[in-house]
C-alpha positions as CSV (number, residue, x, y, z in Angstrom):
1,M,-45.4,28.7,-14.3
2,S,-47.7,28.1,-11.3
3,G,-45.0,28.1,-8.7
4,I,-42.8,25.3,-10.4
5,D,-39.5,26.0,-11.6
6,G,-37.4,23.5,-14.5
7,W,-39.8,24.9,-16.9
8,R,-37.2,24.8,-20.7
9,L,-38.7,24.4,-24.8
10,P,-38.6,20.9,-26.0
11,S,-35.4,19.8,-27.9
12,K,-36.7,19.0,-31.7
13,E,-37.0,15.5,-31.3
14,E,-38.6,15.9,-28.0
15,L,-41.6,17.6,-30.0
16,G,-42.6,15.6,-32.8
17,D,-42.3,12.7,-29.7
18,L,-45.2,15.7,-28.6
19,Y,-46.9,15.2,-32.1
20,R,-46.9,11.8,-32.7
21,A,-48.6,12.1,-29.2
22,M,-51.3,14.6,-30.1
23,Q,-52.6,13.1,-32.2
24,G,-55.8,11.8,-30.9
25,G,-56.3,15.5,-29.6
26,H,-54.4,18.6,-29.3
27,P,-54.4,20.8,-26.0
28,F,-53.8,23.9,-27.0
29,T,-57.1,24.7,-28.8
30,G,-56.3,26.7,-32.4
31,D,-52.6,26.6,-32.1
32,H,-52.4,23.3,-34.0
33,S,-51.5,24.8,-37.2
34,R,-48.7,26.4,-36.1
35,L,-44.5,26.3,-35.7
36,Y,-42.7,25.6,-32.0
37,W,-39.4,26.9,-31.8
38,S,-37.7,24.0,-30.2
39,S,-34.2,24.2,-27.4
40,E,-32.0,23.2,-30.7
41,A,-29.9,26.0,-32.4
42,A,-29.0,25.4,-35.6
43,S,-26.8,28.3,-36.5
44,D,-25.5,31.4,-35.1
45,Y,-28.5,32.8,-36.5
46,R,-31.0,30.2,-36.7
47,A,-33.1,27.6,-35.1
48,W,-35.4,24.2,-35.1
49,S,-38.4,24.3,-35.1
50,V,-41.7,21.9,-36.2
51,H,-44.9,22.5,-37.5
52,M,-47.3,20.7,-35.5
53,S,-50.2,20.7,-38.6
54,D,-47.4,17.5,-40.5
55,G,-44.7,16.7,-37.7
56,S,-42.2,18.6,-40.5
57,M,-39.3,20.2,-38.5
58,G,-37.4,22.8,-40.3
59,E,-34.3,25.2,-39.3
60,Y,-36.1,29.5,-38.8
61,L,-34.4,32.8,-38.7
62,R,-35.2,33.3,-34.6
63,F,-36.7,36.8,-34.9
64,Y,-39.9,35.1,-35.8
65,N,-42.4,35.6,-33.7
66,F,-43.5,31.5,-33.2
67,L,-45.0,29.6,-30.2
68,A,-43.8,27.6,-27.1
69,W,-44.8,24.9,-25.5
70,P,-42.7,24.9,-22.0
71,V,-42.1,21.3,-20.5
72,R,-40.4,20.1,-17.3
73,N,-38.8,16.6,-16.2
74,V,-40.6,15.0,-13.8
75,Q,-39.3,12.6,-11.8
């Protein structure tokens, strides 16, 4: 994105950190109550997601149309 490499889906723990960090306000207007995919598989057909309205985590079938919040490591 924008000519920068190294983007990835965050782990469920990283998504939890993002949820806690945004308690003062959400950077994506209108998307704060949505589910975001993590990079972690829960089973062959399920992956972990985090609900940004309350920080709850759950396992969902991978075909659901949830959002992605790409992150990257910065040196």
